[in-house]
N, CA, C and O atoms as a Maestro MAE file, in Angstrom:
{
 s_m_m2io_version
 :::
 2.0.0
}

f_m_ct {
 s_m_title
 :::
 protein
 m_atom[288] {
  # First column is atom index #
  i_m_mmod_type
  r_m_x_coord
  r_m_y_coord
  r_m_z_coord
  i_m_residue_number
  s_m_chain_name
  s_m_pdb_residue_name
  s_m_pdb_atom_name
  i_m_atomic_number
  :::
  1 25 -1.284 4.569 28.034 1 A "MET " " N  " 7
  2 3 -1.082 4.922 26.319 1 A "MET " " CA " 6
  3 2 -2.579 4.906 26.250 1 A "MET " " C  " 6
  4 15 -3.368 4.152 26.819 1 A "MET " " O  " 8
  5 25 -2.863 6.206 25.180 2 A "THR " " N  " 7
  6 3 -4.048 6.517 24.937 2 A "THR " " CA " 6
  7 2 -4.240 6.257 23.427 2 A "THR " " C  " 6
  8 15 -3.348 6.707 22.708 2 A "THR " " O  " 8
  9 25 -5.397 5.514 22.749 3 A "ILE " " N  " 7
  10 3 -5.561 4.956 21.715 3 A "ILE " " CA " 6
  11 2 -6.235 6.206 20.746 3 A "ILE " " C  " 6
  12 15 -7.328 6.720 20.985 3 A "ILE " " O  " 8
  13 25 -5.482 6.520 19.779 4 A "LEU " " N  " 7
  14 3 -5.948 7.468 19.097 4 A "LEU " " CA " 6
  15 2 -7.388 7.099 18.361 4 A "LEU " " C  " 6
  16 15 -7.505 6.136 17.604 4 A "LEU " " O  " 8
  17 25 -8.458 8.003 18.693 5 A "MET " " N  " 7
  18 3 -9.951 7.607 18.442 5 A "MET " " CA " 6
  19 2 -10.282 9.040 17.788 5 A "MET " " C  " 6
  20 15 -10.170 10.105 18.395 5 A "MET " " O  " 8
  21 25 -10.714 8.897 16.437 6 A "ILE " " N  " 7
  22 3 -10.923 10.288 15.367 6 A "ILE " " CA " 6
  23 2 -12.503 9.722 15.234 6 A "ILE " " C  " 6
  24 15 -12.920 8.608 14.920 6 A "ILE " " O  " 8
  25 25 -13.272 11.076 15.642 7 A "GLY " " N  " 7
  26 3 -14.405 11.030 15.477 7 A "GLY " " CA " 6
  27 2 -15.007 11.666 14.358 7 A "GLY " " C  " 6
  28 15 -14.243 12.255 13.593 7 A "GLY " " O  " 8
  29 25 -16.345 11.665 14.087 8 A "THR " " N  " 7
  30 3 -16.717 12.489 12.636 8 A "THR " " CA " 6
  31 2 -16.570 13.729 12.571 8 A "THR " " C  " 6
  32 15 -16.460 14.376 11.529 8 A "THR " " O  " 8
  33 25 -16.558 14.177 13.749 9 A "THR " " N  " 7
  34 3 -16.360 15.740 13.814 9 A "THR " " CA " 6
  35 2 -14.782 16.090 13.521 9 A "THR " " C  " 6
  36 15 -14.471 16.975 12.724 9 A "THR " " O  " 8
  37 25 -14.073 15.518 14.050 10 A "GLU " " N  " 7
  38 3 -12.559 15.697 13.686 10 A "GLU " " CA " 6
  39 2 -12.281 15.216 12.696 10 A "GLU " " C  " 6
  40 15 -11.175 15.572 12.290 10 A "GLU " " O  " 8
  41 25 -12.926 14.368 11.933 11 A "LEU " " N  " 7
  42 3 -12.709 13.641 10.704 11 A "LEU " " CA " 6
  43 2 -12.968 14.810 9.558 11 A "LEU " " C  " 6
  44 15 -12.129 14.995 8.676 11 A "LEU " " O  " 8
  45 25 -14.321 15.668 9.640 12 A "LEU " " N  " 7
  46 3 -14.520 16.398 8.892 12 A "LEU " " CA " 6
  47 2 -13.938 17.483 8.828 12 A "LEU " " C  " 6
  48 15 -13.638 17.992 7.748 12 A "LEU " " O  " 8
  49 25 -13.611 18.161 10.278 13 A "LEU " " N  " 7
  50 3 -12.614 19.375 10.315 13 A "LEU " " CA " 6
  51 2 -11.331 19.140 9.623 13 A "LEU " " C  " 6
  52 15 -10.873 20.078 8.970 13 A "LEU " " O  " 8
  53 25 -10.636 17.938 9.675 14 A "VAL " " N  " 7
  54 3 -9.600 17.636 9.129 14 A "VAL " " CA " 6
  55 2 -9.588 17.498 7.363 14 A "VAL " " C  " 6
  56 15 -8.581 17.479 6.656 14 A "VAL " " O  " 8
  57 25 -10.593 17.436 7.047 15 A "GLY " " N  " 7
  58 3 -10.819 17.069 5.643 15 A "GLY " " CA " 6
  59 2 -11.113 18.577 5.080 15 A "GLY " " C  " 6
  60 15 -10.497 19.041 4.120 15 A "GLY " " O  " 8
  61 25 -12.100 19.267 5.774 16 A "GLY " " N  " 7
  62 3 -12.301 20.340 5.261 16 A "GLY " " CA " 6
  63 2 -10.839 21.655 5.234 16 A "GLY " " C  " 6
  64 15 -10.785 22.560 4.402 16 A "GLY " " O  " 8
  65 25 -9.772 21.425 6.374 17 A "LEU " " N  " 7
  66 3 -8.715 22.175 6.316 17 A "LEU " " CA " 6
  67 2 -7.850 21.936 5.356 17 A "LEU " " C  " 6
  68 15 -7.020 22.761 4.975 17 A "LEU " " O  " 8
  69 25 -8.034 20.365 4.732 18 A "ALA " " N  " 7
  70 3 -6.882 19.537 3.626 18 A "ALA " " CA " 6
  71 2 -7.524 20.449 2.594 18 A "ALA " " C  " 6
  72 15 -6.771 21.148 1.916 18 A "ALA " " O  " 8
  73 25 -9.142 20.531 2.361 19 A "LEU " " N  " 7
  74 3 -9.611 21.044 1.184 19 A "LEU " " CA " 6
  75 2 -9.057 22.415 1.045 19 A "LEU " " C  " 6
  76 15 -8.583 22.858 -0.001 19 A "LEU " " O  " 8
  77 25 -9.156 23.097 2.242 20 A "LEU " " N  " 7
  78 3 -8.840 24.485 1.855 20 A "LEU " " CA " 6
  79 2 -7.463 25.164 1.700 20 A "LEU " " C  " 6
  80 15 -7.153 26.302 1.349 20 A "LEU " " O  " 8
  81 25 -6.659 23.973 2.120 21 A "LEU " " N  " 7
  82 3 -4.956 24.480 2.259 21 A "LEU " " CA " 6
  83 2 -4.900 23.569 0.590 21 A "LEU " " C  " 6
  84 15 -4.421 24.481 -0.084 21 A "LEU " " O  " 8
  85 25 -5.030 22.773 -0.081 22 A "PHE " " N  " 7
  86 3 -4.915 22.105 -1.304 22 A "PHE " " CA " 6
  87 2 -5.453 22.651 -2.260 22 A "PHE " " C  " 6
  88 15 -4.859 23.141 -3.220 22 A "PHE " " O  " 8
  89 25 -6.955 22.610 -2.040 23 A "GLY " " N  " 7
  90 3 -7.874 22.799 -3.221 23 A "GLY " " CA " 6
  91 2 -8.603 21.429 -4.064 23 A "GLY " " C  " 6
  92 15 -8.247 20.251 -4.044 23 A "GLY " " O  " 8
  93 25 -9.571 21.975 -4.681 24 A "GLY " " N  " 7
  94 3 -10.323 20.733 -5.223 24 A "GLY " " CA " 6
  95 2 -9.625 20.238 -5.934 24 A "GLY " " C  " 6
  96 15 -9.944 19.057 -6.073 24 A "GLY " " O  " 8
  97 25 -8.693 20.542 -6.563 25 A "LYS " " N  " 7
  98 3 -8.083 19.791 -7.870 25 A "LYS " " CA " 6
  99 2 -6.802 18.536 -7.528 25 A "LYS " " C  " 6
  100 15 -6.521 17.450 -8.035 25 A "LYS " " O  " 8
  101 25 -6.245 19.359 -6.395 26 A "LYS " " N  " 7
  102 3 -4.559 18.845 -5.897 26 A "LYS " " CA " 6
  103 2 -5.192 17.469 -5.117 26 A "LYS " " C  " 6
  104 15 -4.652 16.370 -5.247 26 A "LYS " " O  " 8
  105 25 -6.447 17.685 -4.267 27 A "LEU " " N  " 7
  106 3 -6.514 16.897 -3.045 27 A "LEU " " CA " 6
  107 2 -6.684 15.308 -3.556 27 A "LEU " " C  " 6
  108 15 -6.234 14.299 -3.012 27 A "LEU " " O  " 8
  109 25 -7.469 15.415 -4.757 28 A "PRO " " N  " 7
  110 3 -7.659 13.991 -5.356 28 A "PRO " " CA " 6
  111 2 -6.304 13.190 -5.826 28 A "PRO " " C  " 6
  112 15 -5.959 12.102 -5.366 28 A "PRO " " O  " 8
  113 25 -5.653 13.884 -6.760 29 A "GLU " " N  " 7
  114 3 -4.162 13.262 -6.677 29 A "GLU " " CA " 6
  115 2 -3.320 13.140 -5.556 29 A "GLU " " C  " 6
  116 15 -2.495 12.227 -5.583 29 A "GLU " " O  " 8
  117 25 -3.378 14.049 -4.356 30 A "MET " " N  " 7
  118 3 -2.514 13.380 -3.279 30 A "MET " " CA " 6
  119 2 -3.568 12.130 -2.532 30 A "MET " " C  " 6
  120 15 -3.014 11.195 -1.955 30 A "MET " " O  " 8
  121 25 -4.423 12.167 -2.566 31 A "MET " " N  " 7
  122 3 -5.059 11.013 -2.013 31 A "MET " " CA " 6
  123 2 -5.105 9.753 -2.676 31 A "MET " " C  " 6
  124 15 -5.429 8.756 -2.032 31 A "MET " " O  " 8
  125 25 -4.689 9.644 -4.436 32 A "ARG " " N  " 7
  126 3 -4.327 8.769 -5.332 32 A "ARG " " CA " 6
  127 2 -2.836 8.267 -4.828 32 A "ARG " " C  " 6
  128 15 -2.470 7.095 -4.733 32 A "ARG " " O  " 8
  129 25 -2.158 9.317 -4.564 33 A "GLY " " N  " 7
  130 3 -0.657 8.816 -4.339 33 A "GLY " " CA " 6
  131 2 -0.519 8.363 -3.068 33 A "GLY " " C  " 6
  132 15 0.381 7.567 -2.797 33 A "GLY " " O  " 8
  133 25 -1.481 8.859 -2.038 34 A "LEU " " N  " 7
  134 3 -1.279 8.133 -0.458 34 A "LEU " " CA " 6
  135 2 -1.563 6.795 -0.582 34 A "LEU " " C  " 6
  136 15 -0.968 5.918 0.043 34 A "LEU " " O  " 8
  137 25 -2.831 6.528 -1.701 35 A "GLY " " N  " 7
  138 3 -3.281 5.075 -1.659 35 A "GLY " " CA " 6
  139 2 -2.486 4.198 -2.200 35 A "GLY " " C  " 6
  140 15 -2.466 3.038 -1.790 35 A "GLY " " O  " 8
  141 25 -1.676 4.642 -3.249 36 A "GLN " " N  " 7
  142 3 -0.787 3.812 -3.999 36 A "GLN " " CA " 6
  143 2 0.378 3.515 -3.006 36 A "GLN " " C  " 6
  144 15 0.908 2.404 -3.035 36 A "GLN " " O  " 8
  145 25 0.799 4.479 -2.118 37 A "GLY " " N  " 7
  146 3 1.835 4.623 -0.953 37 A "GLY " " CA " 6
  147 2 1.534 3.191 -0.332 37 A "GLY " " C  " 6
  148 15 2.300 2.228 -0.306 37 A "GLY " " O  " 8
  149 25 0.261 3.276 0.152 38 A "VAL " " N  " 7
  150 3 -0.157 2.244 1.138 38 A "VAL " " CA " 6
  151 2 -0.271 0.687 0.345 38 A "VAL " " C  " 6
  152 15 0.059 -0.336 0.946 38 A "VAL " " O  " 8
  153 25 -0.634 0.668 -0.665 39 A "ARG " " N  " 7
  154 3 -0.784 -0.464 -0.866 39 A "ARG " " CA " 6
  155 2 0.649 -1.218 -1.575 39 A "ARG " " C  " 6
  156 15 0.671 -2.414 -1.862 39 A "ARG " " O  " 8
  157 25 1.785 -0.306 -1.784 40 A "GLU " " N  " 7
  158 3 3.157 -0.723 -2.001 40 A "GLU " " CA " 6
  159 2 3.419 -0.970 -0.597 40 A "GLU " " C  " 6
  160 15 3.878 -2.112 -0.650 40 A "GLU " " O  " 8
  161 25 3.423 -0.691 0.424 41 A "PHE " " N  " 7
  162 3 3.546 -0.839 1.774 41 A "PHE " " CA " 6
  163 2 3.040 -2.329 2.286 41 A "PHE " " C  " 6
  164 15 3.676 -3.036 3.067 41 A "PHE " " O  " 8
  165 25 1.956 -2.612 1.775 42 A "LYS " " N  " 7
  166 3 1.268 -3.654 2.420 42 A "LYS " " CA " 6
  167 2 1.831 -4.880 1.632 42 A "LYS " " C  " 6
  168 15 2.084 -5.946 2.195 42 A "LYS " " O  " 8
  169 25 2.018 -4.657 0.249 43 A "LYS " " N  " 7
  170 3 2.451 -5.701 -0.737 43 A "LYS " " CA " 6
  171 2 3.787 -6.024 -0.227 43 A "LYS " " C  " 6
  172 15 4.154 -7.182 -0.425 43 A "LYS " " O  " 8
  173 25 4.799 -5.032 0.549 44 A "GLY " " N  " 7
  174 3 6.038 -4.972 0.761 44 A "GLY " " CA " 6
  175 2 6.308 -6.143 2.151 44 A "GLY " " C  " 6
  176 15 7.136 -7.050 2.236 44 A "GLY " " O  " 8
  177 25 5.265 -5.695 3.127 45 A "VAL " " N  " 7
  178 3 5.046 -6.381 4.559 45 A "VAL " " CA " 6
  179 2 4.346 -7.479 4.160 45 A "VAL " " C  " 6
  180 15 4.495 -8.234 5.121 45 A "VAL " " O  " 8
  181 25 3.323 -8.357 2.934 46 A "ASN " " N  " 7
  182 3 3.272 -9.261 2.884 46 A "ASN " " CA " 6
  183 2 4.283 -10.274 2.148 46 A "ASN " " C  " 6
  184 15 4.239 -11.493 2.314 46 A "ASN " " O  " 8
  185 25 5.078 -9.698 1.423 47 A "ASP " " N  " 7
  186 3 6.032 -10.103 0.987 47 A "ASP " " CA " 6
  187 2 7.259 -10.689 2.008 47 A "ASP " " C  " 6
  188 15 7.891 -11.745 2.040 47 A "ASP " " O  " 8
  189 25 7.263 -9.632 2.704 48 A "ILE " " N  " 7
  190 3 8.352 -10.294 3.832 48 A "ILE " " CA " 6
  191 2 7.782 -11.328 4.685 48 A "ILE " " C  " 6
  192 15 8.458 -12.271 5.095 48 A "ILE " " O  " 8
  193 25 6.447 -11.153 4.981 49 A "ASN " " N  " 7
  194 3 5.828 -12.330 5.641 49 A "ASN " " CA " 6
  195 2 5.903 -13.592 5.192 49 A "ASN " " C  " 6
  196 15 6.162 -14.634 5.794 49 A "ASN " " O  " 8
  197 25 5.575 -13.321 3.744 50 A "ALA " " N  " 7
  198 3 5.697 -14.776 2.896 50 A "ALA " " CA " 6
  199 2 7.015 -15.548 2.549 50 A "ALA " " C  " 6
  200 15 7.113 -16.664 2.039 50 A "ALA " " O  " 8
  201 25 8.255 -14.471 3.048 51 A "ASP " " N  " 7
  202 3 9.585 -15.321 3.019 51 A "ASP " " CA " 6
  203 2 9.667 -15.531 4.366 51 A "ASP " " C  " 6
  204 15 10.196 -16.636 4.484 51 A "ASP " " O  " 8
  205 25 9.444 -15.096 5.410 52 A "LEU " " N  " 7
  206 3 9.438 -15.531 6.807 52 A "LEU " " CA " 6
  207 2 8.758 -16.643 7.309 52 A "LEU " " C  " 6
  208 15 8.926 -17.007 8.473 52 A "LEU " " O  " 8
  209 25 7.871 -17.317 6.400 53 A "GLU " " N  " 7
  210 3 6.810 -18.144 6.920 53 A "GLU " " CA " 6
  211 2 7.432 -19.343 6.450 53 A "GLU " " C  " 6
  212 15 8.077 -19.375 5.402 53 A "GLU " " O  " 8
  213 25 7.225 -20.505 7.329 54 A "PRO " " N  " 7
  214 3 8.097 -21.797 6.831 54 A "PRO " " CA " 6
  215 2 7.436 -22.216 5.252 54 A "PRO " " C  " 6
  216 15 6.392 -21.673 4.891 54 A "PRO " " O  " 8
  217 25 7.930 -22.921 4.629 55 A "SER " " N  " 7
  218 3 7.441 -23.418 3.272 55 A "SER " " CA " 6
  219 2 6.627 -24.751 3.444 55 A "SER " " C  " 6
  220 15 6.489 -25.439 4.456 55 A "SER " " O  " 8
  221 25 6.229 -24.890 2.437 56 A "ASP " " N  " 7
  222 3 5.599 -26.673 2.204 56 A "ASP " " CA " 6
  223 2 6.379 -27.343 1.590 56 A "ASP " " C  " 6
  224 15 6.071 -28.500 1.302 56 A "ASP " " O  " 8
  225 25 7.493 -26.857 1.252 57 A "ASN " " N  " 7
  226 3 8.564 -27.711 0.296 57 A "ASN " " CA " 6
  227 2 9.235 -28.924 1.402 57 A "ASN " " C  " 6
  228 15 10.160 -28.634 2.160 57 A "ASN " " O  " 8
  229 25 8.765 -29.966 1.368 58 A "PRO " " N  " 7
  230 3 9.375 -31.096 2.003 58 A "PRO " " CA " 6
  231 2 10.953 -31.376 2.017 58 A "PRO " " C  " 6
  232 15 11.543 -31.915 2.953 58 A "PRO " " O  " 8
  233 25 11.584 -30.889 0.744 59 A "GLU " " N  " 7
  234 3 12.802 -31.155 0.856 59 A "GLU " " CA " 6
  235 2 13.516 -29.879 1.538 59 A "GLU " " C  " 6
  236 15 14.660 -30.101 1.933 59 A "GLU " " O  " 8
  237 25 13.066 -28.713 1.714 60 A "LYS " " N  " 7
  238 3 13.670 -28.001 2.477 60 A "LYS " " CA " 6
  239 2 13.895 -28.006 3.992 60 A "LYS " " C  " 6
  240 15 14.879 -27.693 4.662 60 A "LYS " " O  " 8
  241 25 12.480 -28.532 4.381 61 A "SER " " N  " 7
  242 3 12.469 -29.025 5.732 61 A "SER " " CA " 6
  243 2 13.281 -30.126 6.266 61 A "SER " " C  " 6
  244 15 13.770 -30.190 7.394 61 A "SER " " O  " 8
  245 25 13.370 -31.058 5.235 62 A "GLU " " N  " 7
  246 3 14.125 -32.457 5.521 62 A "GLU " " CA " 6
  247 2 15.900 -31.756 5.673 62 A "GLU " " C  " 6
  248 15 16.836 -32.186 6.348 62 A "GLU " " O  " 8
  249 25 15.830 -30.555 4.752 63 A "ALA " " N  " 7
  250 3 17.557 -30.318 5.023 63 A "ALA " " CA " 6
  251 2 17.652 -29.662 6.372 63 A "ALA " " C  " 6
  252 15 18.574 -29.764 7.181 63 A "ALA " " O  " 8
  253 25 16.311 -28.831 6.497 64 A "SER " " N  " 7
  254 3 16.815 -27.902 7.947 64 A "SER " " CA " 6
  255 2 16.766 -28.656 8.928 64 A "SER " " C  " 6
  256 15 17.362 -28.218 9.912 64 A "SER " " O  " 8
  257 25 16.058 -30.085 9.099 65 A "GLU " " N  " 7
  258 3 16.266 -30.890 10.174 65 A "GLU " " CA " 6
  259 2 17.624 -31.636 10.216 65 A "GLU " " C  " 6
  260 15 18.184 -31.835 11.294 65 A "GLU " " O  " 8
  261 25 18.181 -32.072 8.971 66 A "GLN " " N  " 7
  262 3 19.450 -32.702 8.907 66 A "GLN " " CA " 6
  263 2 20.419 -31.538 9.635 66 A "GLN " " C  " 6
  264 15 21.396 -31.815 10.330 66 A "GLN " " O  " 8
  265 25 20.062 -30.503 9.406 67 A "THR " " N  " 7
  266 3 21.310 -29.846 9.934 67 A "THR " " CA " 6
  267 2 21.417 -29.387 11.355 67 A "THR " " C  " 6
  268 15 22.469 -29.174 11.958 67 A "THR " " O  " 8
  269 25 20.249 -29.266 11.797 68 A "GLU " " N  " 7
  270 3 19.684 -29.051 13.484 68 A "GLU " " CA " 6
  271 2 20.638 -29.880 14.179 68 A "GLU " " C  " 6
  272 15 21.050 -30.862 13.562 68 A "GLU " " O  " 8
  273 25 21.094 -29.659 15.416 69 A "ALA " " N  " 7
  274 3 21.565 -30.703 15.972 69 A "ALA " " CA " 6
  275 2 20.609 -31.308 17.143 69 A "ALA " " C  " 6
  276 15 19.718 -30.615 17.632 69 A "ALA " " O  " 8
  277 25 20.840 -32.583 17.540 70 A "PRO " " N  " 7
  278 3 20.153 -33.339 18.387 70 A "PRO " " CA " 6
  279 2 19.750 -33.074 19.427 70 A "PRO " " C  " 6
  280 15 20.698 -32.786 20.157 70 A "PRO " " O  " 8
  281 25 18.572 -32.990 20.057 71 A "GLN " " N  " 7
  282 3 18.113 -32.400 21.412 71 A "GLN " " CA " 6
  283 2 18.525 -33.797 22.224 71 A "GLN " " C  " 6
  284 15 18.117 -34.895 21.843 71 A "GLN " " O  " 8
  285 25 19.299 -33.641 23.272 72 A "PRO " " N  " 7
  286 3 19.550 -34.774 24.189 72 A "PRO " " CA " 6
  287 2 18.349 -34.987 25.184 72 A "PRO " " C  " 6
  288 15 18.392 -35.891 26.019 72 A "PRO " " O  " 8
  :::
 }
 m_bond[287] {
  # First column is bond index #
  i_m_from
  i_m_to
  i_m_order
  :::
  1 1 2 1
  2 2 3 1
  3 3 4 2
  4 3 5 1
  5 5 6 1
  6 6 7 1
  7 7 8 2
  8 7 9 1
  9 9 10 1
  10 10 11 1
  11 11 12 2
  12 11 13 1
  13 13 14 1
  14 14 15 1
  15 15 16 2
  16 15 17 1
  17 17 18 1
  18 18 19 1
  19 19 20 2
  20 19 21 1
  21 21 22 1
  22 22 23 1
  23 23 24 2
  24 23 25 1
  25 25 26 1
  26 26 27 1
  27 27 28 2
  28 27 29 1
  29 29 30 1
  30 30 31 1
  31 31 32 2
  32 31 33 1
  33 33 34 1
  34 34 35 1
  35 35 36 2
  36 35 37 1
  37 37 38 1
  38 38 39 1
  39 39 40 2
  40 39 41 1
  41 41 42 1
  42 42 43 1
  43 43 44 2
  44 43 45 1
  45 45 46 1
  46 46 47 1
  47 47 48 2
  48 47 49 1
  49 49 50 1
  50 50 51 1
  51 51 52 2
  52 51 53 1
  53 53 54 1
  54 54 55 1
  55 55 56 2
  56 55 57 1
  57 57 58 1
  58 58 59 1
  59 59 60 2
  60 59 61 1
  61 61 62 1
  62 62 63 1
  63 63 64 2
  64 63 65 1
  65 65 66 1
  66 66 67 1
  67 67 68 2
  68 67 69 1
  69 69 70 1
  70 70 71 1
  71 71 72 2
  72 71 73 1
  73 73 74 1
  74 74 75 1
  75 75 76 2
  76 75 77 1
  77 77 78 1
  78 78 79 1
  79 79 80 2
  80 79 81 1
  81 81 82 1
  82 82 83 1
  83 83 84 2
  84 83 85 1
  85 85 86 1
  86 86 87 1
  87 87 88 2
  88 87 89 1
  89 89 90 1
  90 90 91 1
  91 91 92 2
  92 91 93 1
  93 93 94 1
  94 94 95 1
  95 95 96 2
  96 95 97 1
  97 97 98 1
  98 98 99 1
  99 99 100 2
  100 99 101 1
  101 101 102 1
  102 102 103 1
  103 103 104 2
  104 103 105 1
  105 105 106 1
  106 106 107 1
  107 107 108 2
  108 107 109 1
  109 109 110 1
  110 110 111 1
  111 111 112 2
  112 111 113 1
  113 113 114 1
  114 114 115 1
  115 115 116 2
  116 115 117 1
  117 117 118 1
  118 118 119 1
  119 119 120 2
  120 119 121 1
  121 121 122 1
  122 122 123 1
  123 123 124 2
  124 123 125 1
  125 125 126 1
  126 126 127 1
  127 127 128 2
  128 127 129 1
  129 129 130 1
  130 130 131 1
  131 131 132 2
  132 131 133 1
  133 133 134 1
  134 134 135 1
  135 135 136 2
  136 135 137 1
  137 137 138 1
  138 138 139 1
  139 139 140 2
  140 139 141 1
  141 141 142 1
  142 142 143 1
  143 143 144 2
  144 143 145 1
  145 145 146 1
  146 146 147 1
  147 147 148 2
  148 147 149 1
  149 149 150 1
  150 150 151 1
  151 151 152 2
  152 151 153 1
  153 153 154 1
  154 154 155 1
  155 155 156 2
  156 155 157 1
  157 157 158 1
  158 158 159 1
  159 159 160 2
  160 159 161 1
  161 161 162 1
  162 162 163 1
  163 163 164 2
  164 163 165 1
  165 165 166 1
  166 166 167 1
  167 167 168 2
  168 167 169 1
  169 169 170 1
  170 170 171 1
  171 171 172 2
  172 171 173 1
  173 173 174 1
  174 174 175 1
  175 175 176 2
  176 175 177 1
  177 177 178 1
  178 178 179 1
  179 179 180 2
  180 179 181 1
  181 181 182 1
  182 182 183 1
  183 183 184 2
  184 183 185 1
  185 185 186 1
  186 186 187 1
  187 187 188 2
  188 187 189 1
  189 189 190 1
  190 190 191 1
  191 191 192 2
  192 191 193 1
  193 193 194 1
  194 194 195 1
  195 195 196 2
  196 195 197 1
  197 197 198 1
  198 198 199 1
  199 199 200 2
  200 199 201 1
  201 201 202 1
  202 202 203 1
  203 203 204 2
  204 203 205 1
  205 205 206 1
  206 206 207 1
  207 207 208 2
  208 207 209 1
  209 209 210 1
  210 210 211 1
  211 211 212 2
  212 211 213 1
  213 213 214 1
  214 214 215 1
  215 215 216 2
  216 215 217 1
  217 217 218 1
  218 218 219 1
  219 219 220 2
  220 219 221 1
  221 221 222 1
  222 222 223 1
  223 223 224 2
  224 223 225 1
  225 225 226 1
  226 226 227 1
  227 227 228 2
  228 227 229 1
  229 229 230 1
  230 230 231 1
  231 231 232 2
  232 231 233 1
  233 233 234 1
  234 234 235 1
  235 235 236 2
  236 235 237 1
  237 237 238 1
  238 238 239 1
  239 239 240 2
  240 239 241 1
  241 241 242 1
  242 242 243 1
  243 243 244 2
  244 243 245 1
  245 245 246 1
  246 246 247 1
  247 247 248 2
  248 247 249 1
  249 249 250 1
  250 250 251 1
  251 251 252 2
  252 251 253 1
  253 253 254 1
  254 254 255 1
  255 255 256 2
  256 255 257 1
  257 257 258 1
  258 258 259 1
  259 259 260 2
  260 259 261 1
  261 261 262 1
  262 262 263 1
  263 263 264 2
  264 263 265 1
  265 265 266 1
  266 266 267 1
  267 267 268 2
  268 267 269 1
  269 269 270 1
  270 270 271 1
  271 271 272 2
  272 271 273 1
  273 273 274 1
  274 274 275 1
  275 275 276 2
  276 275 277 1
  277 277 278 1
  278 278 279 1
  279 279 280 2
  280 279 281 1
  281 281 282 1
  282 282 283 1
  283 283 284 2
  284 283 285 1
  285 285 286 1
  286 286 287 1
  287 287 288 2
  :::
 }
}
């Protein structure tokens, strides 16, 4: 399996092509939208992780311990 490694030359080439294709006025709007999308994605992942982590609420942990079957 190859790890995607982008060097400075490749990054400049992709940036130049994007500038040529979309123009100087549209490119900042597109990048802003991309940043907002990434921010929302990270927020969603963090919310899911917070839901999956065990809580510090002792009432919930006691209730879950009572419902579990005893181990022999």
